[in-house]
N, C-alpha and C positions, 0 to 999 in steps of 0.2 A: 561409271565415275570414278576416277581416284581418289586416292584418299587427300591429295594434296587439292584437288578441286573442292573435295567438300570441308576441308578447312578454312581454306578462300572462303568459301559461300557461308560460313560458319561464322566466321569472322566479321564478313560484311554484315552481317544481320545482328551478332554480340555488342558488337560493339557500338553501333548506333542507337541500341535501346537502353548499353549500360551508361550514356550519355544521356541519352534521355530521363534516366531514372536519376542521373546527378541532376540536372538542372531544374526537374519538378523537385528536388527534396530542398533545392538552394533557395528555389521560390516559397515553396512552404514554410521556412526557417524565417524569409524576411516576412511576411504575409503577418505570420505568428509575431515576430516581433512589434512591428505593428499591431496586430490587437491589443498585446500586452501596456500599451499607451491607456487603454482604458481604466488598468488596476495596477497605477503604478507603483515597485516594490521599493523601502525603505529602509534603513539599517533597524534594527533592533536594539533597542538601548535596554532592554528589563525595568527598563523604570514605569512600572505597575502597578493595579493595587492586588490582591490577591480574590478581587472578587471578580477580576475579568472569568472573561469566557474566550477559550485561547486553544486552537489545534497546531501542536505542535508537529511536523511533519522534519524529522532529523536526518543529518545529511549519512547515511549508511551506503552510498555509493548504489547498486543497484541491489539493494535490497531492503525492507521495510522495518519500519522503528515509528510509533505515532503516538503521539502525548495527550492526551483530553483531558482541558482544564478547566473547571467551572466552579465559581463560588468556592473555592478553596478544597474541593475533592478534584482528584489524579488518577488516570485509566491510562493504561498503556496497552495499545492496540502494536501487538507483533513487538518484536525486542533485535530485528535486523539479524544481519550474518555472523557466525561465528568461527571463530578461528583454526576449526574441527571438523569442516565439510566432507563428509563420505565418502561426496561426488568426484572431489577435486581432485586429481592425482598429483596437482602442483601447489606450492601453497598459496595460500588466495586470503589475504586481509578479512578478519575479524573485527566485530567492532563492539566485542562487547564493553573496553575503558571508555569509547567514547560516548555509550549509551548509560552506563552506570554513571559516570562524571555527571552527564546532563541532568538526571533525575536527581542525583542529589543536590545541584545546583538550585531546579527548580521546585523538588515534591516535599517543599520543609512546610509542617507545621507551627502552628504557636509557640512552641515549645522549642522549637529546631529541629524536633527528629525528622525522620525523611518516611513517609506514608505514601502508600497505593494503594488505594480502595478498592481498583479490582484490575486484574491482569487478563486479556485474551490471546489465546493463539489462535488465527484464523482458520491454519492448516497445517498441515505438520513439513511442510518442505521449508528447508535449512536457512535458508537464508528468509525467511520470515520468524521462525523460534531459534535460532541456532543460538543465538547468545540471551537466552531466558537462563541457560543453566548457568552462569555467572552471575546472571541480575539474581536468582532466586537464591544462589549460596551466598549471596553476601546478606548477611545479617544484617547490617546498617541500615537496610532497608525492609521497611513491614511495607507486608502487603496483604491486604483483607482477605481477598478471594481472589480465586482463577478460574478462568470459562476457559476449556477446552472441550470440544468434542470431543467423542470415542473414538481413537483411528478404526477407520474402516476398508479391511485389505483388497476389499471387491471393490471399491471405486479407483483405487491406486493402481495403476500402471506395472504389470510385473516388473519391467527393472527398477519402478521408483523404491521395489522392497529387497530387490537382490542387489540393486548395483548402490542405489541412493542410501538405502536404512534408513528409509523414513520412520518404520515404525519403531526402530531403535531408539530415533532422537524421540518421537512423542512417551517413550517409557521412561529413557532419562528425567525428563519434564517431570512426569508425573511422580518420579522417586523419589527426585528432588522436592518439589511440594509436598509429598506425606514426611517427608525428612524433619521440615518444618512446620508439619502440622497446619498446612496453611489448607484452605476449604477446596474444594475442586469439584464447578458444575460440571456435570458432563451433559445434562439436559439443560440446554442453553433456550432461555425463555425467547418466544418469539411476539409477544407483546411487547410494546413499548413503556419504558419505565424510567422514571426521572433520575438524573444526574447532576445535582448542582442546577442549575439553569436552564441546562440541556435536557432535552427528550431523547432519548438512543432505543433503538432498536434492532435487531441482529435480523439476518436475511439468511436464507439456507439453513437452518438451525437441523435438521434433516435433509438428508440428500435426497433425493428421491431414487429409484430405485434403477429409472429411465438411463442415470448416470454411471450406471455400473460399467467400469471397464474404463472410464474418461480419461482417468487420472487423477491424484491427488487435487488438483486445481478446481474439479467439480464440486470439493468438497469445503471449498472457501467459505468463510463466513463474511458477510459484507455487513457494513456497520451506517446507519444514518444517524446522524446527527441535526437535531433541529434547535432552533431558540426564533419563537415568533415567526416571523414569514420569512425566514432564510434555515437554510439547510444546507447539508454536507455528506455527501456520498463517500465511504471508503471501502473500495470494489476489491480490496487483497488479490488474490491472483485471477477471479471471474472473468475469464473470456467467452464469446461468441459460439469458438472453437468445441467448446467442451456440451454446448447445448446451454450453459448455466446463464448467460446476459438474456437468453430468449424468455427466459424463465423467471426472474427476478424483473424484472424491467419494468412492467406493468406494476410488480407490489409496491416498486421503488420512487417509481412517478416522478415530478419535476423539482428540480432542484436547483442549488445555485453556485456548487461549489462538487467538481470531480476528483478523488484520489483516483487516478487511471488505473486500470486492472492490469496486472502483470508486468508490470516497469515498462510497459508502452512495445510490451514485444508482438510476437505472433498472435492473430487470434482476438487481439484484444480490442477495446473499442472498437465495435462496429459500427456501419452509419442507422443502424435501424435503434439499436443502444442509445445511440448518443442523442437521437431522435425525438426516443422518449424521455429521455432524462433531461433533455434543454441542460444543460451546466452553462453556465456563468464563465466559470475560470477552470482550467484543469492545471494540477499537480503529479507531476511523476515522481515517483522515487526513482529517478535514475538521471541520466547524463541526457541533456537534448536531443546530442547527435546520437545517440544510442537506440531512439525510439524507431520503430522497424519504418521505411515511408509510406505503406499502404494508411498504416494508423495512425501518422502524423497526419496524411495527406486529409482521411476521417474528419481529425477534430479541426485542421486550421480550414481548407476546403470547404467540406460538411457542415460543419457544426459552428464553424469561423469562432472558436473559444481561443482563447489565447493560454497558452502551455507555459508553466513553468518549474525548471528542473530543480529537485532538491540537490543535487551536487553542484551543478554551476549557481547556485546562489549561499552555497552553503547552510542548507538547512531553511526551511522558509516556517514562520509564524501566521494563521490564518486568526483574526481577532474579529470577533462578531461586537458591534460595537451597539450600544444603545440607542444609535439614533436607525438603525438597524440595515448596518451597512456591513459588508467584510473587507476590513484591511487588511492587506499583505505585508511582513517586512521578511527581511534576510540575516544572513551571516550569523546566526544563532549561536555557533560554537565558540 
C-alpha cells in the first residue's frame, strides 16, 4: 500500500473521530450549563460579616490559590502561579500581585492589620506555590504558621527535579519562611482540627511508598472542609493516574463541593473517584474550555455535576450559610 493511500485512510478515520470528539465536547458544555441552574451564581458585593464561613477560589488562571475564611480566621491553600516558573521557557504570567491584593482586601483583623492564621503548600509544583515567595516576603502580611510537607525526591519524576527545579522552589519558600521566623510544620496533622466554625482535615500527609516515582502530583495534600452537614474537598493535583484518587477516595467519603484535581487535566476526576465522593458542585481552577474532554465527560455525563471555572467567573466564593446551604458568588477581584 503506497503512502498516498495510507494518508487517505488515516484522514478518513481521524477527521470523523475528531469531529465526534468536538461534538461530544459541545454537548457536555451544554448539559453542564443546564446543570448550573441548580446553583445559580450571583455577583459578589463583599457586603458580609467577618463571622461568615466561606471558601474563596481566586482567579489565577490555570493555577491554585484558595482562601478559607471562618469566623474571622483565614488560611491560604496554595498561592498560585508566580512570575518565574522554571519550566516555562517563554514569559508566563504570574499572579503574585493579584493574590497579595486580595489577601490585603479580605484578611483584615479588628485593628486593620492583615493576618493569615496558616498557609499550606499542597505540593511543590510552581503553579501552586510559586507566588508564596512574594507573599511571604511581604511583611505587611502576618502569617501564623506554614504547613509544608518535606519535599521527597523519591516521589517526583526525574524531569521535575532536573528541568522544573521543584526542589529549588521548595527550598526557596522554606528559606523565606525561616527568614521571617514563621513556624514551619513539616509533619502535617492527619486528624481533623477546628478552624473557626469549620472542621479541616488533611489527606495524604505521608505519601505512600507505592507512589514512588509517580510524580510530584502524588504528593498532593487534599483538604476537606466541613460545617454541619456540608463539606468541600480541595483536591490539589490529585489524580487517578498517580493512584492517589483510589487511595484516598474512601477516606474522604461523600462531599458537597469538589475543587477538581489537577485543573481538570489528564488523569483527574475518574468516574470511580466521583462515584465515591458524589459532589453536588464542582469548581475548576482553570478555564472551562481547557478541561480535558474525558474529565468533562466524567463530571457531566457520569457524575451529573455542574462545573464552574474560576477563570470564566473571575473568581468564585462558596459561602456556607446558616441555613445549611452552599451559595456561589463570582467576580471577586
